[in-house]
C-alpha positions in Angstrom: 13.7 55.1 41.4 12.4 53.0 38.9 8.5 52.8 38.4 9.3 48.9 38.3 10.3 48.7 41.8 7.1 50.4 43.6 4.9 48.2 41.4 1.5 46.0 43.3 3.9 42.4 42.6 0.3 40.9 43.5 -1.3 42.5 40.8 1.4 41.8 37.9 0.6 37.7 39.0 -3.6 38.7 38.6 -3.2 40.5 35.6 -0.7 37.6 33.6 -2.0 36.6 30.5 -0.6 33.4 30.9 -1.7 30.6 33.5 0.6 30.5 37.1 0.1 28.2 40.2 1.7 27.3 43.5 1.8 23.6 44.0 2.8 21.7 46.9 5.5 18.9 46.9 2.5 16.1 45.6 1.3 18.1 43.2 -1.4 20.1 44.9 -3.1 22.9 43.6 -2.3 25.8 46.9 -2.6 28.9 44.5 -3.9 30.0 41.0 -4.1 33.1 39.3 -7.2 34.4 37.3 -6.1 32.6 34.4 -4.7 29.8 35.7 -9.0 29.6 37.4 -9.7 30.5 33.9 -8.2 27.8 31.7 -8.8 25.2 34.3 -12.8 26.9 33.9 -12.9 26.5 37.5 -13.2 28.5 40.7 -9.5 28.3 42.6 -11.6 27.2 46.2 -12.3 24.2 44.6 -9.2 23.2 43.2 -6.9 24.1 46.5 -5.7 21.0 48.4 -7.0 18.6 45.3 -4.3 17.5 42.4 -3.0 18.9 39.5 -2.2 17.2 36.3 1.5 18.8 36.4 3.7 16.3 37.0 6.4 18.3 39.2 9.5 15.7 39.5 12.5 17.5 39.5 14.0 17.2 36.0 11.1 15.5 34.6 11.3 16.6 30.7 8.6 15.1 27.6 9.4 13.5 25.0 9.9 16.4 22.3 7.9 15.7 18.9 8.9 16.0 15.2 6.5 18.9 15.6 7.4 20.4 19.1 9.1 23.2 19.1 10.4 23.7 22.7 11.5 20.2 24.5 12.0 22.6 27.6 7.7 22.7 28.0 5.4 19.2 29.4 2.1 18.9 27.6 -0.3 17.7 30.3 -4.5 17.1 29.2 -7.0 18.2 31.9 -10.3 17.6 31.7 -11.7 19.0 34.8 -13.4 22.5 33.8 -16.5 23.4 31.2 -15.7 22.6 27.5 -14.4 21.3 25.6 -14.2 18.0 27.4 -10.3 17.4 27.4 -7.8 20.5 27.2 -3.8 19.8 26.7 -1.9 22.4 28.3 1.9 23.2 27.7 3.5 24.4 31.4 7.2 24.5 33.1 7.5 23.8 36.6 10.2 25.7 38.7 11.3 25.0 42.5 9.8 27.8 45.1 11.1 26.8 48.0 13.3 23.8 48.5 12.5 23.6 52.2 8.7 22.7 51.6 9.2 21.6 47.5 6.4 23.7 46.9 6.6 24.7 43.0 5.3 27.1 40.5 4.3 26.4 37.3 3.7 28.3 34.3 1.1 26.9 31.7 -1.1 27.1 28.7 -4.1 26.3 26.4 -2.3 24.7 23.7 -5.2 22.7 22.1 -5.5 23.6 19.6 -1.7 23.9 18.1 -2.2 20.4 19.1 -4.9 19.9 17.6 -3.3 20.6 14.3 -0.4 19.1 14.7 -1.9 15.8 14.9 -3.9 16.2 11.7 -0.5 17.7 9.8 1.0 14.1 11.2 -1.9 12.3 10.5 -2.3 13.2 7.0 1.7 13.1 6.1 1.6 9.1 7.6 -1.9 9.0 5.8 0.3 9.6 2.5 3.4 7.7 3.4 0.8 4.9 4.0 -0.2 5.5 0.3 2.8 5.6 -1.4 3.9 2.5 0.6 0.8 0.9 -0.1 -0.5 -3.2 1.0 -4.2 -3.7 1.0 -6.3 -0.8 0.1 -8.6 -2.5 3.5 -5.8 -2.6 5.3 -4.9 0.9 4.0 -8.6 2.5 4.4 -8.4 0.6 8.3 -4.9 2.5 8.6 -6.7 6.0 7.9 -9.7 5.7 10.0 -7.3 5.3 12.8 -5.2 7.9 11.9 -8.4 10.3 11.7 -10.3 9.0 14.9 -7.0 9.6 16.9 -6.1 13.5 15.3 -9.2 14.3 16.0 -10.1 12.3 18.9 -13.7 11.4 17.1 -15.6 8.2 18.5 -16.0 6.9 15.6 -14.9 6.8 11.9 -15.7 5.1 8.8 -15.1 4.8 5.3 -17.6 3.0 2.7 -16.7 2.4 -0.8 -18.6 0.8 -3.8 -18.8 -2.6 -3.8 -17.3 -4.3 -7.5 -20.8 -4.2 -9.4 -22.0 -0.6 -7.8 -25.4 -2.0 -6.6 -24.1 -0.6 -3.0 -21.9 0.1 0.0 -19.6 -1.6 1.7 -17.1 -0.7 4.9 -13.9 -0.7 3.9 -12.2 0.5 6.8 -13.3 2.0 10.3 -12.6 2.7 13.4 -14.2 3.0 17.2 -16.9 0.8 15.9 -16.9 -3.1 15.6 -17.1 -4.7 11.9 -20.4 -5.2 11.0 -20.1 -6.9 7.3 -24.7 -6.1 7.0 -24.1 -2.5 7.3 -25.2 -1.5 4.2 -28.4 -4.2 4.3 -29.1 -2.5 7.9 -28.4 1.3 6.4 -31.4 0.2 3.6 -33.4 -1.5 5.7 -33.8 2.5 8.2 -34.5 4.0 4.9 -37.1 2.2 4.0 -38.7 2.9 7.4 -38.4 6.0 6.6 -34.9 7.2 8.4 -33.0 10.4 7.0 -30.1 8.4 5.6 -27.1 11.7 5.4 -25.0 9.0 3.8 -26.7 9.0 1.0 -27.3 12.5 0.6 -23.7 13.4 0.6 -22.6 10.1 -2.1 -25.7 11.6 -4.2 -25.1 15.6 -3.9 -21.4 15.1 -3.6 -20.9 17.3 -0.8 -20.4 17.2 2.6 -23.6 16.6 4.8 -23.4 17.4 8.4 -26.0 17.2 11.6 -25.5 18.5 14.9 -26.3 16.8 17.6 -27.3 13.5 15.5 -27.2 10.5 18.1 -30.0 12.0 20.1 -32.1 12.7 17.2 -31.9 9.0 16.4 -31.5 6.8 19.0 -35.2 6.9 19.9 -36.1 6.8 16.3 -38.4 3.1 15.6 -36.6 3.8 11.5 -33.4 3.7 13.4 -33.8 0.3 15.6 -32.0 -2.2 12.5 -28.2 -0.2 13.6 -28.9 1.2 16.9 -27.4 -1.5 18.4 -23.9 -1.1 16.6 -24.4 2.6 16.9 -24.6 2.9 20.5 -20.9 0.7 20.8 -19.3 4.4 21.1 -20.3 7.3 22.8 -21.2 10.4 20.0 -23.1 13.1 19.1 -22.6 15.1 15.9 -22.4 13.1 12.9 -20.4 14.0 9.3 -20.1 12.6 6.2 -17.9 13.3 3.3 -18.4 12.6 -0.4 -14.8 10.1 -2.2 -15.1 11.2 -5.1 -12.4 9.8 -8.2 -12.0 12.0 -11.5 -15.3 13.0 -10.9 -17.2 10.4 -10.1 -19.0 9.7 -7.0 -16.6 6.6 -5.2 -17.9 6.1 -1.4 -17.9 7.9 1.4 -16.8 9.1 5.0 -18.5 9.1 8.2 -17.7 10.5 11.2 -19.1 10.3 14.4 -18.1 12.9 17.1 -17.5 13.0 20.8 -20.2 14.4 22.8 -18.8 18.5 23.6 -17.4 18.4 19.6 -19.0 20.4 16.4 -17.9 20.7 13.2 -16.3 23.5 11.8 -14.7 24.5 9.0 -11.6 23.5 9.9 -12.8 19.9 11.1 -15.1 19.5 7.7 -11.3 20.7 6.0 -9.7 17.7 8.0 -12.2 15.1 6.9 -12.2 16.6 3.2 -8.6 16.1 3.4 -8.4 12.7 4.4 -11.3 11.8 2.7 -9.2 13.0 -1.1 -6.4 10.3 0.5 -8.7 7.9 1.2 -10.6 8.1 -2.5 -6.4 8.6 -3.7 -6.0 4.6 -2.0 -9.5 3.2 -3.9 -8.4 4.7 -7.3 -4.4 2.5 -7.1 -6.5 -0.1 -6.1 -8.7 0.3 -8.9 -6.1 0.4 -11.0 -3.6 -2.1 -10.0 -6.7 -4.6 -10.6 -7.2 -3.2 -14.0 -3.6 -3.6 -14.1 -3.7 -7.3 -13.3 -6.4 -8.3 -15.4 -5.3 -7.0 -18.3 -2.1 -8.3 -17.3 -3.7 -12.4 -17.4 -6.1 -11.9 -20.3 -3.0 -11.4 -21.9 -1.3 -14.4 -20.9 -4.3 -16.2 -20.7 -4.4 -15.0 -24.2 -0.4 -16.0 -24.9 -0.9 -19.6 -23.0 -4.0 -20.2 -25.8 -1.4 -19.3 -28.6 1.9 -21.4 -27.3 -1.4 -24.2 -26.9 -2.2 -24.4 -29.7 1.1 -23.3 -32.4 2.6 -26.4 -30.1 1.4 -28.8 -28.2 -2.1 -29.5 -28.9 -0.4 -30.1 -32.7 2.4 -32.1 -31.2 -0.4 -34.1 -29.2 -2.6 -34.3 -32.8 0.4 -35.8 -33.7 0.9 -38.4 -31.1 -2.6 -39.4 -31.9 -2.0 -39.6 -35.8 1.1 -41.8 -34.5 -0.6 -44.4 -33.0 -3.7 -45.0 -35.3 -0.5 -45.9 -37.4 0.7 -48.6 -34.7 -2.8 -49.7 -34.5 -3.6 -50.1 -37.7 0.2 -52.4 -38.6 -1.5 -54.8 -35.4 -4.4 -54.9 -37.3 -2.8 -56.9 -40.4 -1.4 -59.1 -38.1 2.4 -59.4 -39.3 4.3 -56.6 -37.1 7.1 -55.5 -38.8 9.7 -55.0 -36.4 11.5 -52.1 -38.1 8.4 -50.6 -38.5 7.0 -50.8 -34.8 10.8 -49.5 -34.0 10.2 -46.1 -36.1 6.8 -45.1 -35.1 7.7 -45.9 -31.2 10.7 -43.6 -32.0 9.1 -40.9 -32.9 5.0 -41.2 -30.3 8.7 -40.7 -27.9 10.3 -38.2 -29.9 7.1 -36.1 -29.6 5.9 -37.0 -25.8 9.8 -35.6 -24.5 8.6 -32.3 -26.7 5.0 -32.2 -25.1 7.0 -32.5 -22.2 9.2 -29.7 -22.5 6.7 -27.5 -23.6 4.8 -27.8 -20.7 7.9 -27.8 -18.1 8.5 -24.4 -20.2 5.3 -23.3 -20.0 4.8 -23.8 -15.6 8.0 -21.5 -15.5 7.3 -19.2 -17.4 4.2 -18.9 -15.2 6.3 -18.8 -11.3 9.7 -20.0 -13.0 11.0 -19.6 -9.1 8.5 -21.5 -7.8 10.7 -23.9 -5.1 13.4 -23.5 -4.2 15.3 -26.5 -6.1 14.0 -25.1 -9.0 17.0 -22.2 -10.2 17.5 -19.7 -12.3 19.5 -21.1 -14.4 17.2 -25.0 -14.5 14.3 -22.3 -15.8 16.6 -21.2 -18.5 17.3 -24.3 -19.8 13.6 -25.3 -20.4 12.9 -21.6 -21.9 15.5 -22.4 -24.8 14.3 -26.7 -25.0 10.9 -25.1 -25.6 11.5 -22.8 -27.8 13.8 -24.7 -29.9 11.0 -27.4 -30.3 8.4 -24.6 -30.1 10.4 -22.6 -33.7 13.1 -24.9 -34.7 15.1 -22.3 -34.5 18.3 -23.5 -32.7 18.9 -22.1 -29.1 22.3 -22.0 -26.9 22.2 -21.1 -23.7 25.4 -20.5 -21.6 25.1 -19.8 -18.2 27.7 -18.6 -15.6 29.2 -20.3 -11.9 26.5 -17.9 -9.4 23.5 -17.6 -11.0 21.6 -19.7 -9.0 22.3 -17.6 -6.0 20.9 -14.6 -7.0 17.9 -13.0 -5.1 14.7 -14.6 -6.3 13.4 -11.4 -7.1 16.3 -10.4 -9.2 16.0 -14.0 -11.1 12.8 -14.0 -11.7 13.3 -10.6 -13.5 16.3 -11.9 -14.9 14.2 -14.6 -16.9 11.6 -12.1 -18.4 14.4 -10.3 -19.8 15.6 -13.0 -22.1 12.2 -14.7 -22.5 10.7 -11.5 -23.6 13.5 -10.8 -25.8 13.1 -14.8 -27.2 10.2 -13.8 -28.1 11.5 -10.9 -29.8 13.5 -12.9 -32.2 11.2 -15.4 -32.9 9.0 -12.8 -33.9 11.1 -10.4 -35.5 14.2 -11.3 -36.7 14.2 -14.8 -39.0 17.0 -15.6 -37.1 18.1 -19.7 -37.5 20.5 -19.6 -34.3 20.4 -17.9 -31.1 22.9 -17.1 -28.4 21.7 -16.8 -24.6 24.7 -15.4 -22.4 24.6 -15.0 -18.6 27.1 -14.4 -16.1 28.3 -12.5 -12.7 30.7 -10.3 -13.2 32.5 -8.9 -11.2 29.3 -6.6 -8.7 27.3 -7.4 -12.1 24.7 -9.6 -13.7 25.7 -9.3 -17.7 22.7 -11.4 -19.7 23.6 -11.0 -24.1 20.7 -12.4 -26.3 22.4 -13.2 -29.9 20.5 -13.7 -33.3 21.6 -14.4 -36.5 18.8 -13.3 -37.8 18.2 -10.2 -40.6 19.2 -7.6 -38.3 17.6 -4.0 -37.4 15.7 -2.1 -39.8 17.5 1.0 -41.3 14.8 3.2 -39.7 14.2 2.2 -36.3 10.8 2.0 -35.2 9.9 3.6 -31.4 9.8 1.4 -29.1 7.3 -2.1 -28.2 6.0 -2.9 -25.1 8.1 -5.7 -25.0 11.7 -3.5 -25.8 10.3 -1.0 -22.6 9.7 -4.2 -20.3 13.5 -5.1 -20.9 14.1 -1.8 -20.5 11.9 -1.2 -16.7 13.2 -4.1 -15.4 16.9 -3.7 -15.3 16.1 -0.3 -15.1 14.5 -1.3 -11.8 18.1 -2.4 -10.1 19.7 0.7 -11.5 20.5 -1.7 -14.3 21.0 -0.6 -18.8 20.0 -2.3 -21.6 21.1 -1.4 -25.1 19.8 -3.3 -28.6 22.2 -3.0 -31.2 23.9 -5.2 -34.8 25.9 -8.2 -33.3 29.7 -7.7 -32.7 30.9 -10.4 -34.4 30.0 -9.1 -38.1 26.9 -10.7 -39.6 23.4 -9.9 -39.2 21.4 -10.5 -36.6 20.6 -8.5 -33.4 22.0 -8.1 -30.3 20.0 -7.3 -26.8 22.5 -6.4 -23.7 21.5 -6.0 -19.8 23.9 -5.3 -17.6 21.9 -5.2 -14.0 24.4 -4.2 -10.8 23.9 -7.4 -7.9 22.7 -6.2 -4.6 26.2 -6.4 -1.8 24.7 -8.9 0.3 23.7 -11.0 -2.7 26.9 -11.1 -5.1 27.7 -14.4 -6.2 30.6 -15.5 -6.9 32.1 -14.7 -10.8 31.7 -16.7 -13.5 32.1 -16.8 -17.1 30.4 -19.1 -19.0 
C-alpha cells in the first residue's frame, strides 16, 4: 500500500504551509490549522465563533486588477492580530458540507505582494499624469494622494521653493488640511529650538528618517505653532526626501507614516522614486513658465515695433493734418477744396490706424469670439500688412473655411501670419497672394509672392519656418517651400493640413 494512504491527514493539515480553516454557513470560524493561527496572529480558541473576514457567498468573485495573476483568488483585509496593523489575505473557498453550509477556506498573506503592486501602479499613474500634465498644483496633489494610497500612509506633503527663492511652500498634500502659512509656522518652531528635518534633507540633499517622530514632538513646546496642524492625522515615523532638479535643490517630499509602519529600504526607494516624479513636474512647470515669459517678451517687442512702424507714425500724420486744418481755419477764409482734401487725408489715415489696431487684436487672439471666423481674421491681417508695408496682399478664401475647429483655425492663421512676415522681411516683394481652401478632407494654404525668390544656397531653416512646419505637422500635415510654379521670380509656401473627420467642412475652391 502507498505510504500516503496510511498518512495522518490531521497531521498533514497541521503542517500545511498555508492557512486552512473551516467556516460555518455565516462565515464564522469553526476550526483553524496552526498556519492560520500564525497568519491571524490570534490563538484559535479566541477566534472560534467570531466572524471571519472571508466572503463565503457561493460563486463570489473579486474584481481582478491589472496586476492580479488569478481572478479565482479573492482578497480581504485582516486587522485582528499584531503588527502589521492591517494584513491582506488572498483566499479561496470550497463548499465542505451542503447540508450544514460549512466551507473550507485556504488563505495566505499577500500584504507585501499587493503593496509592491500598488507602488508600481502609483508610479505608473504618476507618470501618466505628468505626460498629460495640467496645473502643477493639481499634479502634485494627485501625486501626494498616490503616495498616500500606495503605502497607506497617514499624510504626505510636497513642498517646493517659491518664486523668489525665500522659502518653501506646500504645493501638494494628502491626509492634512490646507495650511497656507505652514512654512512661517515651521520657521517659528525653528526659532524656538526645534529640529527641522525638512531643512536637513533640503540642505544635505539626502533623505532624513526619524523614528517615532510624533511621540518626540507631541509634548515639545518648541513645536506648539504646528502641533494643531500635525495632530490632524494619526502618525508616528517621519521621512523627508529631497527633490532635485538638474543637481539643484528644489523642495522636499514629506511622508508621515501610520502607527506600526516603519521606513525600510523598499519604502525609502519608493518615496525617492515619487520625489523624482514630483521634481519632474516642477521642472516641467518651470520650463513652461520660462517659455511663456519668452513668448510674452517677444510679443511685446513685436507689438512695440509694429506700433512704432505704423500706428505711431500714422497718428503723428493725423496730428499734423489737424494742425494744418487749424492754420487754414485761422486765416478766416476756408477754401472748400483744401478743407475737403485735408479731411479726406485724415479719414484715410484714421481708417488705416483702425485696420492696424484690428489686425493686432486679431493676431493676439484671432478667434476671440464665435462671430469672428478665420476668414475675417485673415482679411484683417491682409489689410494691416498692406497698410503697414505698401505691399499688396490679395486674399482668396474658399467656402467652408469658417467651419473649421478653433484649434485648427488658429494654427492656420499663425502659418499665414508667419509666411507674410517672412515675405515682408526677406522677399522685397510688391505683391503676395494668399489662398486658403478646403479640398476634400484637407485644408490647403498657399502664400505666393513676386519677390526675388530663394537664394542659391539655402540657409538653415529659421525659427519662423520651423514654427510653420510644426503647426502643420501637429495635425499630420506637411509644409513645403519652393519657387513660384508659374514662372517668374518669387517664392511659394504651401501647407496641407488633414482635417479631423467629424469637423470636415464642405469643400470649397477660391
